[in-house]
ChimeraX commands (.cxc) that place a marker at each C-alpha (Angstrom):
marker #1 position -150.25,134.70,43.37 radius 0.5
marker #1 position -151.11,131.52,41.27 radius 0.5
marker #1 position -154.44,129.87,41.88 radius 0.5
marker #1 position -154.98,125.73,42.66 radius 0.5
marker #1 position -157.25,123.47,41.72 radius 0.5
marker #1 position -159.54,122.32,44.85 radius 0.5
marker #1 position -160.59,118.39,44.91 radius 0.5
marker #1 position -163.92,118.14,46.84 radius 0.5
marker #1 position -165.38,115.20,47.49 radius 0.5
marker #1 position -168.30,112.83,49.02 radius 0.5
marker #1 position -168.06,109.41,49.77 radius 0.5
marker #1 position -170.94,107.37,50.66 radius 0.5
marker #1 position -169.02,103.51,49.64 radius 0.5
marker #1 position -164.81,104.53,49.06 radius 0.5
marker #1 position -164.99,104.26,45.36 radius 0.5
marker #1 position -165.07,107.84,44.32 radius 0.5
marker #1 position -163.27,108.64,47.11 radius 0.5
marker #1 position -160.01,105.75,45.92 radius 0.5
marker #1 position -160.61,108.29,42.20 radius 0.5
marker #1 position -159.93,111.84,43.77 radius 0.5
marker #1 position -157.01,109.74,45.57 radius 0.5
marker #1 position -155.92,108.60,41.82 radius 0.5
marker #1 position -156.65,112.60,40.25 radius 0.5
marker #1 position -155.51,114.33,42.45 radius 0.5
marker #1 position -151.90,112.11,41.97 radius 0.5
marker #1 position -151.90,112.63,38.55 radius 0.5
marker #1 position -152.27,116.72,39.67 radius 0.5
marker #1 position -150.04,117.88,41.05 radius 0.5
marker #1 position -149.85,120.28,43.97 radius 0.5
marker #1 position -153.84,120.15,44.55 radius 0.5
marker #1 position -155.88,120.00,47.66 radius 0.5
marker #1 position -158.38,117.74,48.78 radius 0.5
marker #1 position -161.30,118.38,50.78 radius 0.5
marker #1 position -162.98,115.67,52.24 radius 0.5
marker #1 position -167.68,117.01,51.85 radius 0.5
marker #1 position -169.40,115.25,54.77 radius 0.5
marker #1 position -172.29,115.17,56.81 radius 0.5
marker #1 position -171.87,114.49,60.18 radius 0.5
marker #1 position -172.17,110.77,61.97 radius 0.5
marker #1 position -175.52,109.40,61.58 radius 0.5
marker #1 position -176.29,111.89,58.66 radius 0.5
marker #1 position -176.65,108.18,56.58 radius 0.5
marker #1 position -177.36,104.34,56.78 radius 0.5
marker #1 position -173.41,102.81,56.30 radius 0.5
marker #1 position -174.58,99.74,55.41 radius 0.5
marker #1 position -177.72,100.35,53.18 radius 0.5
marker #1 position -177.48,102.00,50.20 radius 0.5
marker #1 position -181.21,101.69,49.44 radius 0.5
marker #1 position -181.62,103.30,53.37 radius 0.5
marker #1 position -179.95,105.97,51.88 radius 0.5
marker #1 position -181.82,106.85,49.44 radius 0.5
marker #1 position -184.86,106.72,51.35 radius 0.5
marker #1 position -183.04,109.61,53.78 radius 0.5
marker #1 position -181.93,111.64,50.26 radius 0.5
marker #1 position -184.64,111.06,48.09 radius 0.5
marker #1 position -187.09,113.17,51.58 radius 0.5
marker #1 position -184.56,115.24,52.29 radius 0.5
marker #1 position -184.53,116.30,48.22 radius 0.5
marker #1 position -188.32,116.84,48.90 radius 0.5
marker #1 position -188.05,118.76,51.22 radius 0.5
marker #1 position -185.25,120.94,50.69 radius 0.5
marker #1 position -184.36,120.01,54.31 radius 0.5
marker #1 position -180.21,119.18,53.09 radius 0.5
marker #1 position -177.99,117.81,55.68 radius 0.5
marker #1 position -175.30,120.04,57.40 radius 0.5
marker #1 position -171.90,120.50,56.45 radius 0.5
marker #1 position -169.25,118.66,58.62 radius 0.5
marker #1 position -166.18,120.02,57.74 radius 0.5
marker #1 position -166.04,124.29,56.90 radius 0.5
marker #1 position -165.18,124.93,53.42 radius 0.5
marker #1 position -161.89,126.59,53.10 radius 0.5
marker #1 position -161.07,130.06,51.63 radius 0.5
marker #1 position -162.18,129.63,48.19 radius 0.5
marker #1 position -160.66,132.53,46.15 radius 0.5
marker #1 position -157.24,130.58,45.87 radius 0.5
marker #1 position -158.34,128.82,43.69 radius 0.5
marker #1 position -159.23,128.72,40.56 radius 0.5
marker #1 position -161.00,125.27,39.24 radius 0.5
marker #1 position -162.83,122.60,41.53 radius 0.5
marker #1 position -163.07,119.03,40.84 radius 0.5
marker #1 position -165.94,118.03,42.35 radius 0.5
marker #1 position -166.64,114.25,42.65 radius 0.5
marker #1 position -170.29,111.90,43.58 radius 0.5
marker #1 position -171.89,109.31,43.80 radius 0.5
marker #1 position -174.43,108.56,41.79 radius 0.5
marker #1 position -177.89,109.03,43.81 radius 0.5
marker #1 position -181.06,108.13,41.50 radius 0.5
marker #1 position -179.41,109.51,38.86 radius 0.5
marker #1 position -178.14,112.24,40.33 radius 0.5
marker #1 position -175.11,114.05,42.04 radius 0.5
marker #1 position -175.47,112.57,45.92 radius 0.5
marker #1 position -176.76,115.10,48.55 radius 0.5
marker #1 position -173.91,116.54,50.52 radius 0.5
marker #1 position -172.18,118.03,47.14 radius 0.5
marker #1 position -175.05,119.06,46.49 radius 0.5
marker #1 position -175.22,121.22,49.68 radius 0.5
marker #1 position -171.26,122.21,49.01 radius 0.5
marker #1 position -172.30,123.88,45.33 radius 0.5
marker #1 position -174.91,125.28,47.00 radius 0.5
marker #1 position -172.42,127.19,49.30 radius 0.5
marker #1 position -170.15,127.95,46.60 radius 0.5
marker #1 position -172.28,130.83,45.43 radius 0.5
marker #1 position -169.73,133.63,45.85 radius 0.5
marker #1 position -167.12,131.66,44.15 radius 0.5
marker #1 position -165.26,133.37,40.00 radius 0.5
marker #1 position -163.82,130.23,39.53 radius 0.5
marker #1 position -164.42,127.17,37.63 radius 0.5
marker #1 position -166.35,123.25,38.73 radius 0.5
marker #1 position -165.63,120.48,36.68 radius 0.5
marker #1 position -167.99,116.85,37.21 radius 0.5
marker #1 position -166.32,113.40,38.20 radius 0.5
marker #1 position -168.98,110.50,39.12 radius 0.5
marker #1 position -169.10,107.39,40.58 radius 0.5
marker #1 position -171.84,104.56,40.25 radius 0.5
marker #1 position -172.01,101.77,42.08 radius 0.5
marker #1 position -175.04,99.74,40.49 radius 0.5
marker #1 position -178.36,99.64,39.17 radius 0.5
marker #1 position -181.73,98.63,41.84 radius 0.5
marker #1 position -183.79,95.41,40.39 radius 0.5
marker #1 position -180.66,94.27,37.66 radius 0.5
marker #1 position -180.17,90.93,37.00 radius 0.5
marker #1 position -176.67,89.43,38.11 radius 0.5
marker #1 position -174.93,88.59,34.76 radius 0.5
marker #1 position -175.88,92.75,33.50 radius 0.5
marker #1 position -175.11,94.91,36.43 radius 0.5
marker #1 position -171.46,95.52,35.75 radius 0.5
marker #1 position -173.13,96.77,31.54 radius 0.5
marker #1 position -175.72,98.74,33.29 radius 0.5
marker #1 position -173.36,100.18,35.80 radius 0.5
marker #1 position -170.67,101.02,33.30 radius 0.5
marker #1 position -174.02,102.44,30.67 radius 0.5
marker #1 position -175.09,104.59,33.49 radius 0.5
marker #1 position -171.16,105.73,33.65 radius 0.5
marker #1 position -170.63,106.88,29.64 radius 0.5
marker #1 position -173.99,108.65,30.18 radius 0.5
marker #1 position -172.78,110.96,33.44 radius 0.5
marker link #1:1,2 radius 0.2
marker link #1:2,3 radius 0.2
marker link #1:3,4 radius 0.2
marker link #1:4,5 radius 0.2
marker link #1:5,6 radius 0.2
marker link #1:6,7 radius 0.2
marker link #1:7,8 radius 0.2
marker link #1:8,9 radius 0.2
marker link #1:9,10 radius 0.2
marker link #1:10,11 radius 0.2
marker link #1:11,12 radius 0.2
marker link #1:12,13 radius 0.2
marker link #1:13,14 radius 0.2
marker link #1:14,15 radius 0.2
marker link #1:15,16 radius 0.2
marker link #1:16,17 radius 0.2
marker link #1:17,18 radius 0.2
marker link #1:18,19 radius 0.2
marker link #1:19,20 radius 0.2
marker link #1:20,21 radius 0.2
marker link #1:21,22 radius 0.2
marker link #1:22,23 radius 0.2
marker link #1:23,24 radius 0.2
marker link #1:24,25 radius 0.2
marker link #1:25,26 radius 0.2
marker link #1:26,27 radius 0.2
marker link #1:27,28 radius 0.2
marker link #1:28,29 radius 0.2
marker link #1:29,30 radius 0.2
marker link #1:30,31 radius 0.2
marker link #1:31,32 radius 0.2
marker link #1:32,33 radius 0.2
marker link #1:33,34 radius 0.2
marker link #1:34,35 radius 0.2
marker link #1:35,36 radius 0.2
marker link #1:36,37 radius 0.2
marker link #1:37,38 radius 0.2
marker link #1:38,39 radius 0.2
marker link #1:39,40 radius 0.2
marker link #1:40,41 radius 0.2
marker link #1:41,42 radius 0.2
marker link #1:42,43 radius 0.2
marker link #1:43,44 radius 0.2
marker link #1:44,45 radius 0.2
marker link #1:45,46 radius 0.2
marker link #1:46,47 radius 0.2
marker link #1:47,48 radius 0.2
marker link #1:48,49 radius 0.2
marker link #1:49,50 radius 0.2
marker link #1:50,51 radius 0.2
marker link #1:51,52 radius 0.2
marker link #1:52,53 radius 0.2
marker link #1:53,54 radius 0.2
marker link #1:54,55 radius 0.2
marker link #1:55,56 radius 0.2
marker link #1:56,57 radius 0.2
marker link #1:57,58 radius 0.2
marker link #1:58,59 radius 0.2
marker link #1:59,60 radius 0.2
marker link #1:60,61 radius 0.2
marker link #1:61,62 radius 0.2
marker link #1:62,63 radius 0.2
marker link #1:63,64 radius 0.2
marker link #1:64,65 radius 0.2
marker link #1:65,66 radius 0.2
marker link #1:66,67 radius 0.2
marker link #1:67,68 radius 0.2
marker link #1:68,69 radius 0.2
marker link #1:69,70 radius 0.2
marker link #1:70,71 radius 0.2
marker link #1:71,72 radius 0.2
marker link #1:72,73 radius 0.2
marker link #1:73,74 radius 0.2
marker link #1:74,75 radius 0.2
marker link #1:75,76 radius 0.2
marker link #1:76,77 radius 0.2
marker link #1:77,78 radius 0.2
marker link #1:78,79 radius 0.2
marker link #1:79,80 radius 0.2
marker link #1:80,81 radius 0.2
marker link #1:81,82 radius 0.2
marker link #1:82,83 radius 0.2
marker link #1:83,84 radius 0.2
marker link #1:84,85 radius 0.2
marker link #1:85,86 radius 0.2
marker link #1:86,87 radius 0.2
marker link #1:87,88 radius 0.2
marker link #1:88,89 radius 0.2
marker link #1:89,90 radius 0.2
marker link #1:90,91 radius 0.2
marker link #1:91,92 radius 0.2
marker link #1:92,93 radius 0.2
marker link #1:93,94 radius 0.2
marker link #1:94,95 radius 0.2
marker link #1:95,96 radius 0.2
marker link #1:96,97 radius 0.2
marker link #1:97,98 radius 0.2
marker link #1:98,99 radius 0.2
marker link #1:99,100 radius 0.2
marker link #1:100,101 radius 0.2
marker link #1:101,102 radius 0.2
marker link #1:102,103 radius 0.2
marker link #1:103,104 radius 0.2
marker link #1:104,105 radius 0.2
marker link #1:105,106 radius 0.2
marker link #1:106,107 radius 0.2
marker link #1:107,108 radius 0.2
marker link #1:108,109 radius 0.2
marker link #1:109,110 radius 0.2
marker link #1:110,111 radius 0.2
marker link #1:111,112 radius 0.2
marker link #1:112,113 radius 0.2
marker link #1:113,114 radius 0.2
marker link #1:114,115 radius 0.2
marker link #1:115,116 radius 0.2
marker link #1:116,117 radius 0.2
marker link #1:117,118 radius 0.2
marker link #1:118,119 radius 0.2
marker link #1:119,120 radius 0.2
marker link #1:120,121 radius 0.2
marker link #1:121,122 radius 0.2
marker link #1:122,123 radius 0.2
marker link #1:123,124 radius 0.2
marker link #1:124,125 radius 0.2
marker link #1:125,126 radius 0.2
marker link #1:126,127 radius 0.2
marker link #1:127,128 radius 0.2
marker link #1:128,129 radius 0.2
marker link #1:129,130 radius 0.2
marker link #1:130,131 radius 0.2
marker link #1:131,132 radius 0.2
marker link #1:132,133 radius 0.2
marker link #1:133,134 radius 0.2
marker link #1:134,135 radius 0.2
marker link #1:135,136 radius 0.2
view
């Protein structure tokens, strides 16, 4: 059986999901998996409240459970993992997903999106976000 590609994505605001959909169009036959957490885990209207909650989860090691079962990974030889950048690192739900891949024998490749940089003047926000994305 030929191995396939899985595009596993967590998207808080929809930006990472749109990028994953574009990648899926380019990779004919790739499967998509939505990394999701239970409703109410994060405030979907306030990125600062979400950031505070995520930082607390990282500090305590209490990562949220995943809401969707992970597909059978032995059918894949490559997993592309999409994540927004939260405080300079992958989103907490993505970290939880990666923790579940202990027996995966294939390759992983990340892709990231960044909505902006806090405490940046509006006139500099695009340049600051571009710089962060380039560094990732």
